LOBADO-16024 format. One record per residue (C-alpha): residue number from 0; x, y, z negated. Coordinates in Angstrom, 3 decimals, decimal comma. Layout:
BEGIN
{mardo NUM {X Y Z}}
...
//
This chain:
BEGIN
{mardo 0 {0,867 -77,346 137,685}}
{mardo 1 {-2,291 -75,903 138,933}}
{mardo 2 {-2,283 -73,436 141,474}}
{mardo 3 {-4,055 -70,220 141,639}}
{mardo 4 {-7,485 -71,698 143,085}}
{mardo 5 {-7,262 -74,877 140,799}}
{mardo 6 {-6,749 -72,749 137,503}}
{mardo 7 {-10,030 -70,537 138,641}}
{mardo 8 {-11,968 -73,692 139,095}}
{mardo 9 {-10,855 -75,073 135,853}}
{mardo 10 {-11,332 -72,084 133,980}}
{mardo 11 {-14,672 -71,622 135,446}}
{mardo 12 {-15,706 -75,081 134,131}}
{mardo 13 {-14,643 -74,701 131,040}}
{mardo 14 {-16,897 -71,855 131,119}}
{mardo 15 {-19,813 -74,019 132,142}}
{mardo 16 {-18,791 -76,626 129,628}}
{mardo 17 {-19,154 -74,215 126,901}}
{mardo 18 {-22,737 -73,204 128,140}}
{mardo 19 {-23,437 -76,695 128,518}}
{mardo 20 {-22,597 -77,158 124,975}}
{mardo 21 {-24,797 -74,431 123,666}}
{mardo 22 {-27,588 -75,309 125,319}}
{mardo 23 {-27,231 -78,865 123,287}}
{mardo 24 {-27,022 -77,075 119,994}}
{mardo 25 {-30,394 -75,521 120,782}}
{mardo 26 {-32,133 -78,091 120,916}}
{mardo 27 {-30,490 -79,380 117,385}}
{mardo 28 {-31,553 -76,727 116,039}}
{mardo 29 {-35,260 -76,188 117,377}}
{mardo 30 {-38,084 -77,701 116,064}}
{mardo 31 {-39,465 -80,682 117,236}}
{mardo 32 {-42,717 -78,963 118,501}}
{mardo 33 {-40,330 -76,439 120,069}}
{mardo 34 {-38,414 -79,417 121,321}}
{mardo 35 {-40,925 -80,870 123,321}}
{mardo 36 {-41,965 -78,120 125,058}}
{mardo 37 {-38,742 -76,712 126,092}}
{mardo 38 {-36,921 -80,174 126,605}}
{mardo 39 {-37,439 -79,750 130,576}}
{mardo 40 {-36,321 -76,215 130,419}}
{mardo 41 {-33,114 -78,047 128,409}}
{mardo 42 {-32,094 -80,357 130,806}}
{mardo 43 {-32,885 -78,790 133,856}}
{mardo 44 {-30,744 -75,518 132,607}}
{mardo 45 {-27,699 -78,164 132,408}}
{mardo 46 {-28,615 -79,516 135,667}}
{mardo 47 {-28,367 -76,097 137,269}}
{mardo 48 {-25,385 -75,472 135,437}}
{mardo 49 {-23,462 -78,647 136,886}}
{mardo 50 {-24,775 -77,560 140,201}}
{mardo 51 {-23,152 -73,908 139,765}}
{mardo 52 {-19,802 -75,541 139,077}}
{mardo 53 {-19,959 -77,486 141,931}}
{mardo 54 {-21,137 -74,755 144,518}}
{mardo 55 {-18,343 -72,949 143,179}}
{mardo 56 {-15,659 -75,261 145,109}}
{mardo 57 {-17,238 -74,948 147,972}}
{mardo 58 {-17,072 -78,734 148,762}}
{mardo 59 {-19,656 -81,609 148,996}}
{mardo 60 {-17,492 -84,285 147,753}}
{mardo 61 {-17,499 -82,649 144,354}}
{mardo 62 {-21,300 -83,219 143,744}}
{mardo 63 {-20,530 -87,066 144,468}}
{mardo 64 {-18,286 -87,996 141,528}}
{mardo 65 {-19,470 -89,948 139,005}}
{mardo 66 {-19,926 -87,278 136,114}}
{mardo 67 {-21,866 -85,132 138,478}}
{mardo 68 {-24,013 -88,048 140,020}}
{mardo 69 {-24,951 -89,359 136,029}}
{mardo 70 {-25,043 -85,677 134,695}}
{mardo 71 {-27,458 -84,681 137,490}}
{mardo 72 {-29,470 -88,076 137,207}}
{mardo 73 {-29,949 -88,260 133,518}}
{mardo 74 {-31,134 -84,067 133,490}}
{mardo 75 {-33,158 -84,127 136,088}}
{mardo 76 {-34,996 -87,606 135,378}}
{mardo 77 {-35,453 -86,487 131,736}}
{mardo 78 {-36,383 -83,039 132,926}}
{mardo 79 {-39,225 -84,145 134,805}}
{mardo 80 {-39,770 -86,786 131,993}}
{mardo 81 {-40,148 -84,719 129,617}}
{mardo 82 {-42,655 -82,665 131,438}}
{mardo 83 {-44,580 -85,559 132,223}}
{mardo 84 {-44,982 -86,676 128,696}}
{mardo 85 {-45,802 -83,168 127,308}}
{mardo 86 {-48,539 -82,694 129,463}}
{mardo 87 {-49,550 -86,236 129,496}}
{mardo 88 {-49,337 -87,132 133,222}}
{mardo 89 {-48,957 -90,486 132,378}}
{mardo 90 {-49,394 -94,162 134,036}}
{mardo 91 {-48,971 -97,826 133,109}}
{mardo 92 {-47,473 -98,619 129,732}}
{mardo 93 {-46,316 -95,348 128,331}}
{mardo 94 {-47,658 -94,283 125,093}}
{mardo 95 {-48,133 -90,781 124,616}}
{mardo 96 {-49,194 -91,665 120,445}}
{mardo 97 {-45,606 -93,067 120,296}}
{mardo 98 {-44,015 -89,766 122,083}}
{mardo 99 {-46,231 -87,684 119,667}}
{mardo 100 {-44,950 -89,912 116,549}}
{mardo 101 {-40,822 -89,632 116,895}}
{mardo 102 {-39,353 -88,678 114,040}}
{mardo 103 {-35,759 -87,258 115,361}}
{mardo 104 {-36,609 -85,608 118,554}}
{mardo 105 {-34,139 -82,635 117,922}}
{mardo 106 {-31,378 -84,716 117,164}}
{mardo 107 {-32,322 -87,503 120,150}}
{mardo 108 {-32,308 -84,494 122,521}}
{mardo 109 {-29,140 -83,237 121,230}}
{mardo 110 {-27,763 -86,400 121,845}}
{mardo 111 {-28,487 -86,552 125,121}}
{mardo 112 {-27,300 -83,547 126,294}}
{mardo 113 {-24,136 -83,564 124,703}}
{mardo 114 {-23,030 -86,833 125,988}}
{mardo 115 {-23,581 -84,825 129,414}}
{mardo 116 {-21,264 -82,517 128,312}}
{mardo 117 {-18,526 -85,035 127,099}}
{mardo 118 {-18,495 -86,371 130,842}}
{mardo 119 {-18,333 -83,083 132,672}}
{mardo 120 {-15,358 -82,478 130,166}}
{mardo 121 {-14,001 -85,715 131,220}}
{mardo 122 {-14,820 -84,447 134,936}}
{mardo 123 {-12,469 -81,484 134,677}}
{mardo 124 {-9,278 -82,854 133,460}}
{mardo 125 {-9,348 -86,313 135,693}}
{mardo 126 {-9,433 -85,650 139,527}}
{mardo 127 {-8,790 -87,970 142,487}}
{mardo 128 {-6,294 -86,510 145,128}}
{mardo 129 {-8,726 -85,549 148,515}}
{mardo 130 {-5,788 -84,925 150,296}}
{mardo 131 {-4,100 -87,466 151,653}}
{mardo 132 {-3,715 -87,410 155,646}}
{mardo 133 {-6,424 -89,595 157,378}}
{mardo 134 {-5,896 -90,459 160,936}}
{mardo 135 {-9,248 -91,648 162,669}}
{mardo 136 {-7,853 -92,942 165,727}}
{mardo 137 {-5,727 -95,779 163,363}}
{mardo 138 {-9,066 -97,704 161,968}}
{mardo 139 {-9,041 -101,203 162,658}}
{mardo 140 {-12,209 -101,413 164,919}}
{mardo 141 {-11,447 -105,634 165,538}}
{mardo 142 {-10,910 -106,105 162,212}}
{mardo 143 {-14,215 -104,527 160,549}}
{mardo 144 {-16,709 -105,269 163,601}}
{mardo 145 {-15,497 -108,686 163,486}}
{mardo 146 {-15,825 -109,193 159,964}}
{mardo 147 {-19,069 -107,278 159,891}}
{mardo 148 {-20,393 -109,820 162,538}}
{mardo 149 {-19,106 -112,712 160,449}}
{mardo 150 {-21,267 -110,923 157,464}}
{mardo 151 {-24,083 -110,713 159,256}}
{mardo 152 {-24,374 -114,195 160,436}}
{mardo 153 {-24,143 -115,148 156,851}}
{mardo 154 {-26,741 -113,106 155,435}}
{mardo 155 {-30,048 -114,688 156,919}}
{mardo 156 {-28,379 -118,421 155,731}}
{mardo 157 {-27,398 -117,287 152,037}}
{mardo 158 {-30,969 -115,076 151,764}}
{mardo 159 {-32,751 -118,566 152,676}}
{mardo 160 {-30,516 -120,437 149,742}}
{mardo 161 {-30,133 -117,385 147,322}}
{mardo 162 {-33,478 -115,230 147,866}}
{mardo 163 {-32,910 -113,818 144,967}}
{mardo 164 {-29,510 -112,723 145,954}}
{mardo 165 {-30,265 -111,429 149,091}}
{mardo 166 {-29,360 -107,977 149,171}}
{mardo 167 {-25,710 -108,490 148,498}}
{mardo 168 {-24,930 -109,275 152,132}}
{mardo 169 {-26,849 -107,183 153,557}}
{mardo 170 {-25,443 -104,365 151,467}}
{mardo 171 {-22,129 -105,529 151,653}}
{mardo 172 {-22,504 -105,473 155,568}}
{mardo 173 {-24,475 -102,198 155,670}}
{mardo 174 {-21,388 -100,808 153,591}}
{mardo 175 {-18,836 -101,837 155,902}}
{mardo 176 {-20,678 -99,902 158,628}}
{mardo 177 {-20,833 -96,844 156,842}}
{mardo 178 {-17,338 -97,014 156,196}}
{mardo 179 {-16,664 -97,124 159,701}}
{mardo 180 {-19,055 -94,426 161,003}}
{mardo 181 {-17,993 -92,152 158,453}}
{mardo 182 {-14,208 -92,355 158,650}}
{mardo 183 {-14,366 -92,522 162,632}}
{mardo 184 {-16,371 -89,350 162,733}}
{mardo 185 {-18,420 -90,957 165,525}}
{mardo 186 {-21,128 -89,274 167,428}}
{mardo 187 {-24,609 -89,234 166,666}}
{mardo 188 {-23,760 -91,596 163,170}}
{mardo 189 {-26,464 -89,340 161,757}}
{mardo 190 {-29,012 -91,425 163,645}}
{mardo 191 {-27,180 -94,970 162,565}}
{mardo 192 {-27,904 -93,721 158,977}}
{mardo 193 {-31,186 -93,032 159,131}}
{mardo 194 {-31,791 -96,214 160,664}}
{mardo 195 {-30,084 -97,992 158,371}}
{mardo 196 {-32,122 -96,289 155,630}}
{mardo 197 {-35,430 -97,198 156,816}}
{mardo 198 {-34,179 -100,794 157,924}}
{mardo 199 {-33,812 -101,239 154,377}}
{mardo 200 {-36,739 -99,359 153,261}}
{mardo 201 {-39,104 -101,459 155,425}}
{mardo 202 {-37,236 -104,705 154,624}}
{mardo 203 {-37,557 -103,775 150,621}}
{mardo 204 {-40,552 -102,071 149,905}}
{mardo 205 {-41,133 -103,902 147,012}}
{mardo 206 {-37,486 -102,775 145,609}}
{mardo 207 {-37,446 -99,066 146,511}}
{mardo 208 {-33,874 -98,713 144,881}}
{mardo 209 {-31,024 -100,294 147,589}}
{mardo 210 {-32,764 -98,214 150,257}}
{mardo 211 {-32,492 -95,241 147,929}}
{mardo 212 {-29,286 -95,929 146,361}}
{mardo 213 {-27,500 -96,692 149,783}}
{mardo 214 {-27,654 -92,574 150,123}}
{mardo 215 {-25,023 -92,152 147,423}}
{mardo 216 {-22,360 -94,179 149,283}}
{mardo 217 {-23,453 -92,827 152,792}}
{mardo 218 {-22,906 -88,865 151,683}}
{mardo 219 {-20,097 -89,527 149,534}}
{mardo 220 {-18,026 -90,996 152,726}}
{mardo 221 {-19,679 -88,539 155,144}}
{mardo 222 {-18,010 -85,954 152,336}}
{mardo 223 {-14,748 -87,525 151,598}}
{mardo 224 {-14,109 -87,954 155,966}}
{mardo 225 {-16,051 -84,821 156,968}}
{mardo 226 {-14,688 -82,511 154,552}}
{mardo 227 {-17,892 -80,764 154,357}}
{mardo 228 {-17,978 -77,349 153,009}}
{mardo 229 {-21,284 -75,869 151,056}}
{mardo 230 {-22,691 -73,609 153,211}}
{mardo 231 {-26,100 -72,141 154,131}}
{mardo 232 {-26,439 -74,837 157,290}}
{mardo 233 {-25,805 -77,586 154,513}}
{mardo 234 {-28,423 -76,161 152,262}}
{mardo 235 {-31,006 -76,442 154,715}}
{mardo 236 {-29,807 -79,879 155,942}}
{mardo 237 {-29,780 -80,902 152,246}}
{mardo 238 {-33,590 -79,573 152,023}}
{mardo 239 {-34,825 -81,320 155,047}}
{mardo 240 {-32,890 -84,626 153,721}}
{mardo 241 {-34,627 -84,092 150,749}}
{mardo 242 {-37,973 -83,630 152,250}}
{mardo 243 {-37,336 -87,130 153,787}}
{mardo 244 {-36,592 -88,927 150,893}}
{mardo 245 {-39,024 -87,670 148,985}}
{mardo 246 {-41,588 -88,562 152,060}}
{mardo 247 {-39,854 -92,082 152,165}}
{mardo 248 {-40,332 -92,819 148,258}}
{mardo 249 {-44,161 -91,899 148,710}}
{mardo 250 {-44,661 -93,841 151,497}}
{mardo 251 {-43,285 -96,885 149,870}}
{mardo 252 {-45,238 -96,189 146,684}}
{mardo 253 {-48,380 -96,809 149,069}}
{mardo 254 {-46,986 -99,835 150,134}}
{mardo 255 {-46,467 -101,026 146,737}}
{mardo 256 {-50,082 -100,511 146,269}}
{mardo 257 {-50,485 -96,901 144,701}}
{mardo 258 {-53,477 -95,170 145,350}}
{mardo 259 {-55,532 -98,749 145,968}}
{mardo 260 {-54,851 -98,711 150,087}}
{mardo 261 {-55,536 -102,268 150,779}}
{mardo 262 {-54,667 -101,657 154,474}}
{mardo 263 {-51,302 -100,137 153,668}}
{mardo 264 {-49,246 -103,016 153,504}}
{mardo 265 {-46,382 -101,833 155,063}}
{mardo 266 {-44,260 -99,033 155,453}}
{mardo 267 {-45,626 -98,139 159,066}}
{mardo 268 {-49,651 -98,819 157,728}}
{mardo 269 {-48,616 -96,407 155,047}}
{mardo 270 {-48,303 -93,561 157,450}}
{mardo 271 {-51,970 -92,600 157,757}}
{mardo 272 {-52,853 -92,630 154,128}}
{mardo 273 {-49,138 -90,008 153,133}}
{mardo 274 {-51,376 -86,913 152,904}}
{mardo 275 {-54,367 -88,801 151,505}}
{mardo 276 {-52,308 -89,910 148,524}}
{mardo 277 {-50,740 -86,775 148,103}}
{mardo 278 {-54,416 -85,272 147,417}}
{mardo 279 {-55,172 -88,270 144,896}}
{mardo 280 {-55,588 -86,871 141,436}}
{mardo 281 {-53,148 -89,564 140,196}}
{mardo 282 {-50,519 -88,647 142,878}}
{mardo 283 {-48,524 -86,567 140,261}}
{mardo 284 {-48,497 -89,218 137,354}}
{mardo 285 {-47,793 -91,653 139,693}}
{mardo 286 {-44,681 -90,135 141,430}}
{mardo 287 {-43,123 -89,413 137,881}}
{mardo 288 {-43,397 -93,092 137,653}}
{mardo 289 {-42,137 -94,074 140,816}}
{mardo 290 {-39,095 -92,072 140,175}}
{mardo 291 {-38,609 -93,226 137,195}}
{mardo 292 {-38,472 -90,114 135,259}}
{mardo 293 {-41,184 -91,071 133,035}}
{mardo 294 {-39,458 -94,272 132,089}}
{mardo 295 {-35,626 -92,742 132,050}}
{mardo 296 {-36,836 -90,005 129,448}}
{mardo 297 {-39,185 -92,084 127,083}}
{mardo 298 {-37,188 -95,601 126,821}}
{mardo 299 {-34,003 -93,299 126,092}}
{mardo 300 {-35,612 -91,144 123,473}}
{mardo 301 {-37,398 -94,056 121,853}}
{mardo 302 {-34,413 -96,121 121,985}}
{mardo 303 {-32,669 -93,378 120,040}}
{mardo 304 {-35,555 -92,645 117,647}}
{mardo 305 {-35,706 -96,752 116,381}}
{mardo 306 {-32,027 -96,724 115,487}}
{mardo 307 {-31,976 -93,404 113,847}}
{mardo 308 {-34,894 -94,756 111,737}}
{mardo 309 {-33,360 -98,107 111,512}}
{mardo 310 {-29,589 -99,063 111,382}}
{mardo 311 {-30,218 -102,389 110,891}}
{mardo 312 {-30,825 -102,384 114,676}}
{mardo 313 {-26,968 -101,350 115,456}}
{mardo 314 {-25,434 -103,804 117,665}}
{mardo 315 {-22,138 -102,902 117,077}}
{mardo 316 {-20,667 -103,342 120,442}}
{mardo 317 {-22,303 -106,530 121,165}}
{mardo 318 {-24,211 -105,836 124,279}}
{mardo 319 {-21,560 -104,064 126,170}}
{mardo 320 {-18,986 -106,957 125,381}}
{mardo 321 {-21,526 -109,462 126,403}}
{mardo 322 {-20,454 -110,000 129,683}}
{mardo 323 {-17,190 -111,804 128,261}}
{mardo 324 {-19,593 -114,847 127,448}}
{mardo 325 {-22,266 -114,793 130,409}}
{mardo 326 {-21,073 -118,490 131,373}}
{mardo 327 {-21,740 -119,786 127,974}}
{mardo 328 {-24,883 -121,377 127,522}}
{mardo 329 {-27,128 -120,231 124,639}}
{mardo 330 {-28,278 -123,400 123,754}}
{mardo 331 {-24,085 -123,687 123,022}}
{mardo 332 {-23,836 -120,516 120,954}}
{mardo 333 {-27,267 -119,365 119,539}}
{mardo 334 {-26,024 -116,221 118,866}}
{mardo 335 {-24,463 -115,509 122,088}}
{mardo 336 {-24,796 -111,298 122,248}}
{mardo 337 {-27,985 -110,505 124,126}}
{mardo 338 {-28,174 -107,810 127,108}}
{mardo 339 {-29,586 -104,357 125,448}}
{mardo 340 {-32,403 -104,851 127,852}}
{mardo 341 {-33,129 -107,752 125,683}}
{mardo 342 {-32,986 -106,157 122,317}}
{mardo 343 {-34,797 -102,774 123,163}}
{mardo 344 {-37,522 -104,676 125,130}}
{mardo 345 {-38,334 -107,169 122,380}}
{mardo 346 {-38,237 -104,747 119,691}}
{mardo 347 {-40,071 -102,625 121,663}}
{mardo 348 {-42,543 -104,902 123,390}}
{mardo 349 {-42,410 -108,306 122,529}}
{mardo 350 {-45,208 -109,201 124,151}}
{mardo 351 {-43,944 -107,728 127,225}}
{mardo 352 {-40,673 -109,394 126,741}}
{mardo 353 {-42,075 -112,979 125,962}}
{mardo 354 {-43,480 -112,721 129,752}}
{mardo 355 {-40,170 -111,784 131,148}}
{mardo 356 {-40,520 -107,923 131,195}}
{mardo 357 {-37,871 -105,592 131,017}}
{mardo 358 {-37,476 -101,874 129,814}}
{mardo 359 {-33,742 -100,635 130,770}}
{mardo 360 {-32,543 -97,448 128,849}}
{mardo 361 {-29,926 -95,198 130,302}}
{mardo 362 {-25,806 -95,911 129,393}}
{mardo 363 {-25,839 -92,940 126,744}}
{mardo 364 {-29,103 -94,418 124,785}}
{mardo 365 {-27,043 -98,199 125,072}}
{mardo 366 {-24,149 -96,709 123,366}}
{mardo 367 {-26,047 -95,075 120,958}}
{mardo 368 {-27,471 -98,389 120,164}}
{mardo 369 {-24,547 -99,880 119,564}}
{mardo 370 {-22,523 -97,069 117,521}}
{mardo 371 {-25,121 -94,760 116,272}}
{mardo 372 {-23,405 -91,042 116,283}}
{mardo 373 {-20,331 -92,713 116,628}}
{mardo 374 {-21,056 -92,987 120,174}}
{mardo 375 {-19,892 -89,558 120,463}}
{mardo 376 {-16,306 -91,052 120,087}}
{mardo 377 {-16,458 -93,920 122,402}}
{mardo 378 {-18,378 -92,755 125,727}}
{mardo 379 {-15,033 -90,565 126,194}}
{mardo 380 {-13,351 -93,393 127,212}}
{mardo 381 {-15,957 -94,890 128,917}}
{mardo 382 {-16,058 -91,770 130,970}}
{mardo 383 {-12,695 -91,753 131,404}}
{mardo 384 {-12,129 -95,539 132,828}}
{mardo 385 {-14,920 -94,829 135,034}}
{mardo 386 {-13,651 -91,345 136,708}}
{mardo 387 {-9,839 -93,224 137,141}}
{mardo 388 {-12,113 -96,246 138,767}}
{mardo 389 {-13,299 -93,413 141,070}}
{mardo 390 {-9,961 -91,997 141,955}}
{mardo 391 {-8,824 -95,754 142,463}}
{mardo 392 {-11,980 -95,669 145,083}}
{mardo 393 {-10,981 -92,688 146,693}}
{mardo 394 {-7,333 -93,908 147,396}}
{mardo 395 {-8,266 -96,946 148,729}}
{mardo 396 {-10,850 -95,761 151,243}}
{mardo 397 {-7,968 -92,963 152,251}}
{mardo 398 {-5,297 -95,782 152,393}}
{mardo 399 {-7,638 -98,098 154,494}}
{mardo 400 {-7,239 -101,257 152,062}}
{mardo 401 {-9,891 -102,892 154,318}}
{mardo 402 {-10,073 -105,904 152,041}}
{mardo 403 {-11,194 -104,108 148,991}}
{mardo 404 {-13,360 -101,374 150,459}}
{mardo 405 {-16,306 -103,116 150,657}}
{mardo 406 {-16,708 -104,113 147,093}}
{mardo 407 {-15,261 -101,273 146,044}}
{mardo 408 {-18,303 -99,005 147,783}}
{mardo 409 {-20,768 -101,261 146,217}}
{mardo 410 {-19,333 -100,523 142,548}}
{mardo 411 {-19,781 -96,935 143,577}}
{mardo 412 {-23,458 -97,484 145,010}}
{mardo 413 {-24,544 -99,413 142,154}}
{mardo 414 {-23,150 -96,973 139,525}}
{mardo 415 {-26,315 -95,072 139,235}}
{mardo 416 {-28,174 -98,434 138,712}}
{mardo 417 {-25,465 -98,893 135,595}}
{mardo 418 {-26,209 -95,367 134,416}}
{mardo 419 {-29,868 -95,939 134,751}}
{mardo 420 {-29,585 -99,364 132,407}}
{mardo 421 {-29,078 -102,353 134,569}}
{mardo 422 {-26,127 -103,174 131,599}}
{mardo 423 {-22,225 -104,130 131,884}}
{mardo 424 {-23,538 -107,731 132,399}}
{mardo 425 {-25,459 -107,434 135,374}}
{mardo 426 {-23,056 -104,779 136,852}}
{mardo 427 {-20,575 -106,862 136,570}}
{mardo 428 {-22,554 -110,028 138,353}}
{mardo 429 {-23,794 -108,589 140,637}}
{mardo 430 {-20,198 -107,225 141,753}}
{mardo 431 {-18,410 -110,572 141,366}}
{mardo 432 {-20,854 -111,990 143,620}}
{mardo 433 {-20,242 -109,056 145,997}}
{mardo 434 {-16,631 -109,706 145,492}}
{mardo 435 {-17,335 -113,555 146,390}}
{mardo 436 {-19,084 -112,980 149,471}}
{mardo 437 {-16,835 -110,008 150,492}}
{mardo 438 {-13,588 -111,987 150,260}}
{mardo 439 {-14,954 -115,009 152,001}}
{mardo 440 {-15,874 -113,001 154,966}}
{mardo 441 {-12,512 -111,756 155,221}}
{mardo 442 {-10,681 -114,598 154,893}}
{mardo 443 {-13,013 -116,489 157,628}}
{mardo 444 {-11,760 -113,405 159,839}}
{mardo 445 {-8,044 -114,413 158,976}}
{mardo 446 {-8,530 -118,058 159,602}}
{mardo 447 {-10,440 -117,117 163,006}}
{mardo 448 {-7,721 -114,568 164,059}}
{mardo 449 {-4,719 -115,469 162,357}}
{mardo 450 {-3,988 -112,207 161,402}}
{mardo 451 {-3,806 -110,846 157,409}}
{mardo 452 {-5,835 -108,214 156,506}}
{mardo 453 {-4,107 -105,499 153,779}}
{mardo 454 {-5,050 -106,144 150,018}}
//
């Protein structure tokens, strides 16, 4: 039974849903040229409506649900990407001529916008319990710090032996500390948050995602345990944080070679070139490319256009079930299902795929590649499962089930990576590695201190 406040919020959300749906219909009935022109507005309007819906609840934690993160990530990326393509602000491999040759612009845009509607609808009716009582004094500091010490000691040898997976133990260690800081409401924790972000940025300049995506569990945990209310103060803090984040992205881009500053080989050395890079004529094009707005929009729209032109490409769920056959060598089973990255990249740019290149496509587009328009019937099942998993994560965090906390935070952190197009097989594979590492560290703790860990 809904109380008065919950009923009012649900009524407001259903009104927002009707507006989201109306926006998707506008895309369907506009001619292609008009959709190209107005796509930035259509996608951004959906983002604004979702933001309005969350602001009405008055709680920051409602910004951190999978549905809201997914919708905002895809809507803002596609809005900026559509703007970049319409104005030919492109760098790299993106083809303006291919963009102009899309035959199903209206239908593809409608599909992406309508998927946002479906996820938002699931988010209305499936919600976690944020009202469990939590006593910060009950946090087991001995377990957390001892396990962190074990993780820290194992991180270096694992990085030396398995360099391709070195970020996983480092990330798991950081997530455990983030949980401690947020759950105990430790003083000066915000400075520690910034230090951890900068540390990740400095140690992973070539891959900015690890530093950027660590922000999601950071804000999620802080919102969950401090019960942050949305007000003017939070608004201005958000602006300052957004400026810090964008500056970090720009600096990491300079350090990766954008702008051609040879002396900027690290984050610190990139600082003197910050304003010079912003004034560079290629800045806007490079910025859209760096935040992956152009790739998110282009690869999503291009892949959906391909399938509508050639229905023989439909994979009938094979890219989604591929994770079940990861352990079977292709030499034994030559027809083993391929990932969506393999299928799309090989079809879109065979020469690029031949040298190991990959073009990820967002989950909406992957499901279209698998089920065509029947994806509209299948996606709500995925959205429901994702939201139920989020509810379970909230419960585990509030009930202090330490054994599960680092791995589930890792799952939460990498959700946007999955939305972006990593593929379910890679998402689950990295989660399995994180589970093995985290579990091993807790087992070592139990053996050293002869204590049981709550499972």
